[in-house]
ROLUM-753076 format. One line per 2 residues: their letters; for each residue x negated, z negated, y negated of N, C-alpha, C. Coordinates in nm, 3 decimals. Atoms other than C-alpha are relative to their C-alpha. Example, Ala and Ser with C-alpha at 12.3 -4.5 7.8 and 13.67 -1.06 7.14 Angstrom:
% ROLUM-753076
as) -0.089 0.000 0.119 -1.230 -0.780 0.450 -0.090 0.000 -0.120  0.082 0.006 0.119 -1.367 -0.714 0.106 0.077 -0.073 -0.109
END
This chain:
% ROLUM-753076
ma) 0.094 0.052 0.100 -6.912 -12.837 -9.064 -0.059 0.113 -0.082  0.060 -0.112 0.071 -7.061 -12.500 -9.147 0.094 0.055 -0.105
vt) -0.095 -0.054 0.096 -6.740 -12.386 -9.316 0.006 -0.086 -0.124  -0.001 0.092 0.113 -6.731 -12.697 -9.534 -0.124 0.018 -0.086
tf) 0.125 -0.019 0.074 -7.094 -12.647 -9.629 0.003 0.128 -0.079  -0.007 -0.127 0.069 -7.033 -12.284 -9.717 0.090 -0.011 -0.122
ga) -0.091 0.014 0.113 -6.739 -12.378 -9.935 -0.061 -0.079 -0.113  0.066 0.079 0.103 -6.941 -12.643 -10.117 -0.109 0.079 -0.068
ar) 0.108 -0.080 0.057 -7.229 -12.402 -10.163 0.054 0.103 -0.096  -0.056 -0.104 0.085 -6.997 -12.145 -10.318 0.025 -0.052 -0.141
st) -0.031 0.055 0.131 -6.904 -12.384 -10.602 -0.125 -0.035 -0.080  0.126 0.032 0.066 -7.272 -12.449 -10.682 -0.078 0.128 -0.025
ps) 0.077 -0.122 0.026 -7.465 -12.172 -10.858 -0.128 0.002 0.080  0.120 -0.013 -0.081 -7.742 -12.043 -10.634 -0.121 0.026 -0.089
ps) 0.121 -0.030 0.076 -8.098 -12.051 -10.771 -0.050 0.138 0.037  0.060 -0.128 -0.035 -8.303 -11.734 -10.774 -0.072 -0.014 0.134
ll) 0.064 0.005 -0.131 -8.457 -11.642 -10.441 -0.143 -0.054 -0.009  0.137 0.048 0.015 -8.808 -11.708 -10.573 -0.004 -0.151 -0.013
ve) -0.009 0.146 0.015 -8.709 -12.060 -10.678 0.043 -0.064 0.132  -0.045 0.054 -0.128 -8.524 -12.118 -10.351 -0.111 0.004 0.103
gf) 0.114 -0.009 -0.092 -8.832 -12.000 -10.162 -0.095 -0.117 -0.018  0.084 0.117 0.025 -9.036 -12.273 -10.331 0.066 -0.127 0.054
gv) -0.070 0.116 -0.054 -8.768 -12.525 -10.236 -0.013 -0.009 0.150  0.016 -0.003 -0.145 -8.783 -12.418 -9.872 -0.142 -0.038 0.039
mr) 0.140 0.028 -0.032 -9.162 -12.431 -9.874 -0.036 -0.147 -0.026  0.033 0.137 0.037 -9.171 -12.774 -10.040 0.040 -0.100 0.109
er) -0.044 0.094 -0.103 -8.985 -12.935 -9.747 -0.110 -0.034 0.100  0.107 0.022 -0.098 -9.287 -12.895 -9.518 -0.135 0.040 -0.060
lg) 0.122 -0.041 0.069 -9.561 -12.841 -9.776 -0.124 -0.061 0.063  0.115 0.064 -0.063 -9.792 -13.092 -9.606 -0.045 0.075 0.124
vy) 0.034 -0.076 -0.121 -9.775 -12.893 -9.282 -0.071 0.130 -0.037  0.060 -0.128 0.039 -9.853 -12.565 -9.458 -0.139 -0.019 -0.059
la) 0.133 0.027 0.055 -10.145 -12.718 -9.648 -0.098 -0.035 0.112  0.087 0.032 -0.114 -10.282 -12.855 -9.321 -0.040 0.128 0.074
la) 0.033 -0.129 -0.064 -10.259 -12.508 -9.165 -0.096 0.081 -0.085  0.093 -0.068 0.090 -10.430 -12.365 -9.472 -0.140 -0.060 0.013
gv) 0.129 0.065 -0.020 -10.706 -12.622 -9.423 -0.067 0.046 0.128  0.056 -0.050 -0.126 -10.749 -12.508 -9.063 -0.057 0.141 -0.018
sa) 0.048 -0.136 0.023 -10.780 -12.145 -9.176 -0.127 0.000 -0.085  0.121 0.010 0.083 -11.037 -12.247 -9.441 -0.118 -0.045 0.085
ac) 0.107 0.048 -0.086 -11.239 -12.436 -9.181 -0.048 0.110 0.094  0.037 -0.112 -0.086 -11.230 -12.137 -8.949 -0.083 0.102 -0.077
aw) 0.073 -0.097 0.082 -11.343 -11.907 -9.231 -0.141 -0.050 -0.030  0.132 0.057 0.028 -11.629 -12.144 -9.314 -0.092 0.011 0.123
av) 0.079 -0.003 -0.123 -11.740 -12.145 -8.950 -0.047 0.141 0.036  0.031 -0.135 -0.048 -11.738 -11.767 -8.902 -0.051 0.095 -0.108
fp) 0.031 -0.100 0.103 -11.808 -11.609 -9.242 -0.142 0.056 0.006  0.133 -0.062 -0.006 -12.185 -11.570 -9.185 -0.009 0.115 0.101
rv) 0.005 -0.101 -0.105 -12.107 -11.352 -8.880 0.109 0.105 -0.014  -0.111 -0.094 0.016 -11.798 -11.169 -9.007 -0.050 0.128 -0.066
di) 0.039 -0.131 0.053 -11.842 -10.797 -9.072 0.126 0.074 -0.046  -0.121 -0.062 0.052 -11.546 -10.694 -9.288 -0.023 0.150 -0.023
yg) 0.030 -0.142 0.025 -11.716 -10.367 -9.388 0.002 0.079 0.131  -0.001 -0.067 -0.129 -11.771 -10.278 -9.023 0.141 0.017 0.053
al) -0.140 -0.009 -0.044 -11.404 -10.354 -8.947 0.074 0.108 -0.077  -0.062 -0.105 0.080 -11.294 -10.131 -9.236 -0.046 0.138 0.046
te) 0.052 -0.128 -0.049 -11.520 -9.852 -9.109 0.063 0.037 0.133  -0.063 -0.025 -0.130 -11.381 -9.889 -8.757 0.146 0.038 -0.015
as) -0.141 -0.032 0.025 -11.026 -9.883 -8.892 0.015 0.142 -0.052  -0.006 -0.136 0.053 -11.097 -9.561 -9.085 -0.030 0.104 0.106
ng) 0.031 -0.092 -0.110 -11.219 -9.408 -8.758 0.109 0.001 0.107  -0.114 -0.007 -0.091 -10.881 -9.457 -8.596 0.027 -0.124 0.080
hp) -0.025 0.126 -0.071 -10.885 -9.820 -8.484 0.044 -0.107 -0.100  -0.047 0.095 0.103 -10.672 -10.010 -8.740 0.008 -0.144 0.048
aa) -0.009 0.137 -0.052 -10.642 -10.311 -8.508 -0.124 -0.081 -0.031  0.125 0.071 0.029 -11.003 -10.396 -8.594 0.014 -0.088 -0.124
lf) -0.019 0.077 0.123 -10.886 -10.520 -8.934 0.073 -0.132 0.026  -0.084 0.117 -0.023 -10.646 -10.771 -8.782 -0.053 -0.091 0.110
tq) 0.060 0.084 -0.105 -10.850 -10.895 -8.486 -0.127 -0.069 -0.049  0.121 0.061 0.057 -11.140 -10.991 -8.712 0.032 -0.140 -0.052
pp) -0.022 0.132 0.058 -11.155 -11.366 -8.772 -0.059 -0.005 -0.140  -0.110 0.095 -0.021 -11.044 -11.541 -8.983 0.140 0.060 -0.016
vs) -0.133 -0.061 0.018 -10.761 -11.286 -9.035 0.087 -0.025 0.122  -0.079 0.022 -0.121 -10.652 -11.318 -8.672 0.050 -0.144 0.007
vv) -0.041 0.141 0.000 -10.643 -11.697 -8.709 0.114 -0.022 -0.099  -0.105 0.012 0.100 -10.431 -11.667 -9.023 0.133 0.051 0.055
fv) -0.123 -0.054 -0.056 -10.178 -11.451 -8.837 0.060 -0.095 0.103  -0.049 0.096 -0.100 -10.152 -11.700 -8.550 0.061 -0.123 -0.068
ls) -0.051 0.116 0.072 -10.109 -11.992 -8.791 0.129 0.033 -0.076  -0.122 -0.042 0.070 -9.846 -11.794 -8.985 0.120 -0.001 0.094
ia) -0.108 0.003 -0.099 -9.640 -11.755 -8.668 0.041 -0.145 0.027  -0.032 0.141 -0.021 -9.666 -12.129 -8.610 0.077 -0.057 -0.119
av) -0.067 0.051 0.120 -9.556 -12.191 -8.970 0.147 0.037 -0.002  -0.140 -0.044 -0.001 -9.233 -11.996 -8.912 0.089 -0.103 0.071
lf) -0.078 0.102 -0.071 -9.123 -12.274 -8.674 0.046 -0.111 -0.095  -0.040 0.100 0.100 -9.106 -12.500 -8.981 0.081 0.065 -0.113
vl) -0.071 -0.071 0.107 -8.982 -12.238 -9.230 0.146 0.020 0.037  -0.137 -0.034 -0.041 -8.675 -12.139 -9.030 0.096 -0.118 -0.009
ps) -0.093 0.113 0.015 -8.518 -12.489 -9.001 0.024 -0.038 -0.146  -0.017 0.033 0.142 -8.581 -12.554 -9.371 0.096 0.097 -0.067
al) -0.091 -0.101 0.058 -8.407 -12.227 -9.463 0.143 -0.021 0.049  -0.134 0.019 -0.055 -8.115 -12.300 -9.231 0.070 -0.122 -0.060
rr) -0.063 0.117 0.064 -8.059 -12.636 -9.399 0.061 0.035 -0.135  -0.069 -0.046 0.122 -7.960 -12.437 -9.710 0.146 0.031 0.029
aq) -0.138 -0.027 -0.039 -7.645 -12.347 -9.517 0.063 -0.119 0.070  -0.050 0.115 -0.075 -7.612 -12.656 -9.299 -0.100 -0.114 -0.017
pt) 0.099 0.103 0.035 -7.791 -12.962 -9.449 -0.041 -0.091 0.114  0.032 0.091 -0.110 -7.778 -13.161 -9.122 -0.073 0.071 0.114
fr) 0.060 -0.075 -0.109 -7.946 -12.889 -8.917 -0.134 -0.059 0.041  0.129 0.043 -0.055 -8.231 -13.000 -8.688 -0.041 0.097 0.109
mt) 0.050 -0.090 -0.103 -8.451 -12.779 -8.471 -0.038 -0.082 0.123  0.025 0.073 -0.124 -8.422 -12.942 -8.128 -0.061 0.095 0.102
lv) 0.059 -0.081 -0.107 -8.581 -12.823 -7.805 0.101 0.103 0.051  -0.104 -0.093 -0.045 -8.249 -12.666 -7.701 0.013 0.116 -0.099
rf) -0.012 -0.105 0.100 -8.222 -12.475 -8.028 -0.123 0.089 -0.004  0.120 -0.082 -0.008 -8.582 -12.363 -7.997 0.011 0.098 0.117
gi) -0.021 -0.089 -0.114 -8.497 -12.223 -7.653 0.099 0.110 -0.032  -0.099 -0.101 0.041 -8.193 -12.048 -7.799 -0.064 0.102 -0.094
al) 0.068 -0.090 0.093 -8.407 -11.904 -8.079 -0.090 0.096 0.075  0.091 -0.085 -0.078 -8.664 -11.775 -7.830 0.078 0.102 0.081
gt) -0.081 -0.092 -0.078 -8.399 -11.626 -7.605 0.068 0.105 -0.085  -0.064 -0.094 0.093 -8.223 -11.467 -7.902 -0.098 0.108 -0.045
lv) 0.100 -0.097 0.047 -8.542 -11.304 -8.030 -0.036 0.099 0.110  0.032 -0.089 -0.112 -8.621 -11.164 -7.684 0.113 0.101 0.022
cv) -0.114 -0.089 -0.023 -8.270 -11.023 -7.640 0.017 0.102 -0.112  -0.013 -0.092 0.113 -8.250 -10.875 -7.991 -0.112 0.103 0.003
ga) 0.112 -0.092 -0.007 -8.597 -10.725 -7.953 0.019 0.105 0.108  -0.023 -0.095 -0.109 -8.500 -10.565 -7.621 0.105 0.104 -0.039
vv) -0.106 -0.094 0.040 -8.182 -10.413 -7.766 -0.050 0.097 -0.106  0.052 -0.086 0.107 -8.355 -10.281 -8.079 -0.103 0.098 0.055
da) 0.100 -0.089 -0.059 -8.645 -10.141 -7.877 0.066 0.108 0.084  -0.073 -0.100 -0.077 -8.398 -9.969 -7.646 0.061 0.105 -0.093
gy) -0.054 -0.094 0.097 -8.233 -9.815 -7.952 -0.105 0.095 -0.052  0.109 -0.086 0.046 -8.567 -9.686 -8.078 -0.048 0.094 0.109
af) 0.043 -0.086 -0.110 -8.643 -9.548 -7.732 0.085 0.126 0.007  -0.087 -0.117 0.002 -8.343 -9.316 -7.763 -0.022 0.084 -0.125
av) 0.024 -0.068 0.128 -8.398 -9.230 -8.130 -0.018 -0.107 -0.106  0.026 0.097 0.106 -8.491 -9.394 -8.458 0.129 -0.059 -0.054
lp) -0.124 0.047 0.063 -8.139 -9.415 -8.600 0.074 -0.105 0.083  -0.063 0.107 -0.078 -7.988 -9.609 -8.306 -0.077 -0.132 -0.008
gi) 0.079 0.122 0.013 -8.276 -9.855 -8.335 0.025 -0.070 -0.132  -0.029 0.058 0.131 -8.213 -9.905 -8.706 0.139 -0.061 -0.002
aa) -0.137 0.051 -0.005 -7.840 -9.944 -8.646 0.009 -0.130 0.077  0.000 0.123 -0.079 -7.902 -10.204 -8.377 -0.064 -0.114 -0.077
gv) 0.068 0.103 0.079 -8.142 -10.391 -8.603 0.089 -0.057 -0.109  -0.089 0.046 0.107 -7.884 -10.407 -8.882 0.116 -0.079 0.056
ll) -0.118 0.066 -0.056 -7.585 -10.499 -8.667 -0.034 -0.135 0.064  0.040 0.125 -0.065 -7.782 -10.772 -8.492 -0.089 -0.086 -0.088
sq) 0.088 0.072 0.091 -7.967 -10.898 -8.799 0.041 -0.145 -0.023  -0.049 0.136 0.023 -7.753 -11.213 -8.815 0.009 -0.083 0.127
vl) -0.013 0.070 -0.128 -7.782 -11.311 -8.449 -0.078 -0.131 -0.001  0.083 0.121 -0.006 -8.067 -11.561 -8.490 0.060 -0.112 -0.083
vg) -0.059 0.104 0.087 -7.911 -11.747 -8.783 0.130 -0.051 0.059  -0.128 0.040 -0.057 -7.569 -11.745 -8.621 -0.015 -0.084 0.126
al) 0.022 0.074 -0.124 -7.702 -11.867 -8.286 -0.046 -0.142 -0.029  0.054 0.132 0.030 -7.892 -12.157 -8.440 0.101 -0.088 -0.072
lg) -0.099 0.080 0.073 -7.620 -12.268 -8.681 0.119 -0.037 0.087  -0.116 0.026 -0.085 -7.355 -12.248 -8.409 -0.032 -0.076 0.127
ap) 0.038 0.064 -0.126 -7.554 -12.407 -8.128 0.001 -0.152 -0.012  0.008 0.147 0.001 -7.517 -12.775 -8.038 -0.145 -0.045 0.018
er) 0.136 0.051 -0.014 -7.825 -12.996 -8.041 -0.041 -0.013 0.146  0.028 0.013 -0.143 -7.796 -13.049 -7.667 0.107 0.076 0.078
ts) -0.094 -0.075 -0.083 -7.639 -12.825 -7.404 -0.072 0.043 0.127  0.056 -0.049 -0.125 -7.693 -12.678 -7.059 -0.054 0.141 -0.018
la) 0.048 -0.138 0.004 -7.859 -12.346 -6.977 0.117 0.097 -0.018  -0.118 -0.084 0.016 -7.512 -12.197 -6.945 0.049 -0.004 -0.144
gm) -0.041 0.012 0.139 -7.428 -12.331 -7.290 -0.092 0.076 -0.093  0.095 -0.076 0.081 -7.744 -12.179 -7.432 0.029 0.150 0.010
ga) -0.034 -0.141 -0.017 -7.653 -11.842 -7.283 0.127 0.037 -0.073  -0.125 -0.026 0.070 -7.301 -11.869 -7.421 -0.021 0.005 -0.150
ai) 0.029 0.000 0.144 -7.440 -11.949 -7.767 -0.063 0.132 -0.043  0.066 -0.126 0.033 -7.659 -11.639 -7.760 0.100 0.115 0.004
vg) -0.100 -0.107 -0.012 -7.377 -11.413 -7.639 0.098 -0.007 -0.116  -0.091 0.015 0.113 -7.143 -11.555 -7.900 -0.061 0.042 -0.131
af) 0.068 -0.039 0.123 -7.402 -11.500 -8.172 -0.011 0.152 -0.012  0.001 -0.147 0.002 -7.435 -11.132 -8.073 0.134 0.053 -0.046
rr) -0.135 -0.044 0.037 -7.060 -11.089 -8.100 0.028 -0.030 -0.147  -0.025 0.042 0.138 -7.046 -11.279 -8.429 -0.077 0.088 -0.099
sf) 0.081 -0.083 0.090 -7.329 -11.078 -8.587 0.061 0.139 -0.014  -0.063 -0.133 0.005 -7.159 -10.751 -8.494 0.126 -0.003 -0.084
el) -0.124 0.011 0.076 -6.828 -10.870 -8.637 -0.027 -0.016 -0.149  0.031 0.025 0.141 -6.989 -10.986 -8.963 -0.058 0.122 -0.069
tr) 0.077 -0.106 0.065 -7.207 -10.682 -9.028 0.063 0.138 0.007  -0.049 -0.137 -0.016 -7.005 -10.381 -8.910 0.078 0.048 -0.122
gh) -0.072 -0.039 0.121 -6.792 -10.385 -9.225 -0.086 -0.003 -0.125  0.094 0.007 0.115 -7.096 -10.438 -9.449 -0.133 0.062 0.040
fa) 0.122 -0.057 -0.059 -7.344 -10.208 -9.279 -0.102 0.041 -0.107  0.093 -0.051 0.101 -7.494 -10.041 -9.588 -0.066 -0.114 -0.077
tt) 0.055 0.112 0.075 -7.535 -10.367 -9.779 -0.094 -0.083 0.087  0.087 0.075 -0.091 -7.679 -10.544 -9.474 -0.131 0.075 0.023
lf) 0.122 -0.080 -0.012 -7.925 -10.257 -9.429 -0.091 -0.023 -0.119  0.079 0.026 0.120 -8.038 -10.310 -9.787 -0.062 -0.140 0.004
vv) 0.050 0.138 -0.007 -8.072 -10.687 -9.733 -0.114 -0.010 0.100  0.106 0.002 -0.102 -8.276 -10.635 -9.415 -0.126 0.065 -0.053
aa) 0.116 -0.070 0.056 -8.503 -10.382 -9.589 -0.066 -0.084 -0.110  0.055 0.084 0.108 -8.542 -10.614 -9.891 -0.073 -0.121 0.057
sl) 0.065 0.118 -0.060 -8.625 -10.911 -9.668 -0.135 0.037 0.059  0.128 -0.045 -0.054 -8.898 -10.711 -9.495 -0.100 0.028 -0.112
am) 0.089 -0.031 0.114 -9.037 -10.590 -9.828 -0.053 -0.128 -0.063  0.044 0.127 0.058 -9.051 -10.950 -9.952 -0.118 -0.061 0.074
fv) 0.113 0.049 -0.077 -9.295 -11.024 -9.673 -0.116 0.098 -0.001  0.104 -0.101 -0.017 -9.485 -10.697 -9.640 -0.078 0.024 -0.129
vp) 0.068 -0.037 0.125 -9.561 -10.625 -10.008 -0.099 -0.107 -0.045  0.099 0.100 0.044 -9.717 -10.958 -10.119 -0.105 -0.028 0.107
gs) 0.096 0.023 -0.106 -9.877 -11.007 -9.779 -0.107 0.108 0.005  0.095 -0.111 -0.001 -10.039 -10.662 -9.791 -0.096 -0.009 -0.117
ca) 0.087 0.015 0.119 -10.170 -10.723 -10.144 -0.103 -0.111 0.022  0.092 0.110 -0.025 -10.322 -11.058 -10.042 -0.103 0.037 0.107
lf) 0.091 -0.042 -0.106 -10.471 -10.906 -9.727 -0.103 0.099 -0.053  0.091 -0.097 0.061 -10.621 -10.618 -9.927 -0.106 -0.071 -0.085
al) 0.095 0.076 0.082 -10.778 -10.865 -10.170 -0.100 -0.074 0.087  0.092 0.069 -0.091 -10.924 -11.063 -9.878 -0.105 0.096 0.053
wi) 0.096 -0.097 -0.054 -11.084 -10.750 -9.732 -0.103 0.041 -0.106  0.091 -0.046 0.105 -11.230 -10.632 -10.064 -0.101 -0.109 -0.037
lg) 0.090 0.110 0.034 -11.370 -10.973 -10.158 -0.091 -0.036 0.116  0.081 0.031 -0.117 -11.490 -11.024 -9.801 -0.118 0.092 0.016
vk) 0.111 -0.095 -0.005 -11.704 -10.711 -9.822 -0.104 -0.037 -0.104  0.092 0.031 0.109 -11.856 -10.809 -10.156 -0.066 -0.136 0.016
mp) 0.050 0.138 -0.006 -11.892 -11.180 -10.088 0.067 -0.071 0.118  -0.063 0.057 -0.120 -11.821 -11.302 -9.731 0.043 -0.145 -0.013
vs) -0.036 0.141 0.014 -11.815 -11.668 -9.838 0.136 -0.017 -0.068  -0.132 0.008 0.065 -11.501 -11.589 -10.040 0.112 -0.016 0.101
lv) -0.102 0.016 -0.104 -11.313 -11.591 -9.708 0.047 -0.145 0.011  -0.037 0.142 -0.007 -11.315 -11.970 -9.728 0.115 -0.029 -0.095
vt) -0.109 0.016 0.096 -11.079 -11.939 -10.026 0.114 0.097 0.029  -0.105 -0.102 -0.015 -10.895 -11.613 -9.956 0.079 -0.016 0.129
ap) -0.073 0.018 -0.126 -10.804 -11.698 -9.594 0.115 -0.101 -0.015  -0.115 0.092 0.017 -10.600 -12.012 -9.679 0.101 0.050 -0.102
ll) -0.094 -0.058 0.097 -10.451 -11.833 -9.981 0.088 0.105 0.067  -0.078 -0.100 -0.073 -10.344 -11.548 -9.753 0.106 -0.068 0.085
ll) -0.097 0.073 -0.081 -10.178 -11.798 -9.521 0.115 -0.052 -0.085  -0.105 0.054 0.086 -9.989 -11.963 -9.808 0.088 0.110 -0.057
vf) -0.081 -0.114 0.044 -9.877 -11.621 -9.936 0.095 0.041 0.111  -0.086 -0.033 -0.114 -9.746 -11.540 -9.588 0.114 -0.102 0.013
vy) -0.100 0.105 -0.017 -9.566 -11.875 -9.568 0.106 0.008 -0.109  -0.097 -0.009 0.109 -9.406 -11.845 -9.911 0.088 0.124 0.013
se) -0.077 -0.123 -0.018 -9.301 -11.486 -9.840 0.105 -0.018 0.109  -0.097 0.027 -0.105 -9.136 -11.601 -9.518 0.110 -0.093 -0.048
cv) -0.101 0.090 0.056 -8.960 -11.881 -9.708 0.102 0.078 -0.082  -0.090 -0.081 0.081 -8.816 -11.630 -9.954 0.083 0.091 0.090
ry) -0.069 -0.093 -0.089 -8.729 -11.387 -9.674 0.112 -0.069 0.076  -0.104 0.069 -0.076 -8.541 -11.642 -9.465 0.106 -0.059 -0.093
al) -0.101 0.045 0.096 -8.371 -11.782 -9.776 0.100 0.111 -0.028  -0.089 -0.114 0.022 -8.231 -11.433 -9.838 0.088 0.024 0.122
iv) -0.076 -0.026 -0.122 -8.124 -11.388 -9.475 0.111 -0.104 0.017  -0.100 0.107 -0.014 -7.948 -11.727 -9.465 0.107 0.013 -0.108
rw) -0.097 -0.018 0.108 -7.787 -11.661 -9.802 0.097 0.112 0.034  -0.088 -0.112 -0.036 -7.652 -11.328 -9.676 0.093 -0.038 0.115
yr) -0.087 0.046 -0.108 -7.523 -11.487 -9.357 0.112 -0.087 -0.055  -0.101 0.087 0.060 -7.343 -11.749 -9.563 0.105 0.082 -0.073
hl) -0.094 -0.087 0.070 -7.189 -11.475 -9.778 0.093 0.071 0.100  -0.081 -0.070 -0.100 -7.072 -11.281 -9.471 0.099 -0.095 0.067
ae) -0.088 0.098 -0.062 -6.929 -11.597 -9.314 0.116 -0.037 -0.093  -0.106 0.030 0.097 -6.735 -11.674 -9.633 0.099 0.116 -0.008
ea) -0.087 -0.118 0.005 -6.600 -11.318 -9.642 0.089 0.006 0.123  -0.077 -0.006 -0.124 -6.489 -11.349 -9.281 0.105 -0.110 0.006
END
């Protein structure tokens, strides 16, 4: 089914990533707006007691975590992680329209992330370059595991899907290492750059006018969500390209 979908997608001009990101976000827009509402409510509840200036001062004294553990920023980060559970299936449907995130596939996704993280961390433990190489070669494991996994299977089947996805990612990326490295770096920049700008604006406005957190916190969440939509749209698009080449 995936091959047929890829072939059909090839004959249709792809929209720009920014437009595709909006399309991915629109699929679950109600969910993201609800999460934004939760972040706004949290900001309204805590803004009289929030000390953004104190957190900035503590960060400048060598404790940068103070900036991220301060509510409502910490709440926004938690909600952003929850939002990814909806972003990822929407992005994957760009390659496989019938894709559904079942409990089995969620387990495969979790197991894949743990395994990839362990391998990449091991690479960084030896040196930076092996860690980067592992990250690039295994950058397609998650997408490959989810698109190739059945909706229902046994634990052994889940393990086989993860192992097969590792092998498939290595086969797809080893001949396109430099380009895949660029795609991975670009996908990270698509999240880090706009997210950092929105976070900086939240901190500055929070110092001047704490009540502004009621607006900037949900906006920060929506920026994070949209950035993730664009990022996963790029990753899925690159996986589809690699699969077509193979």
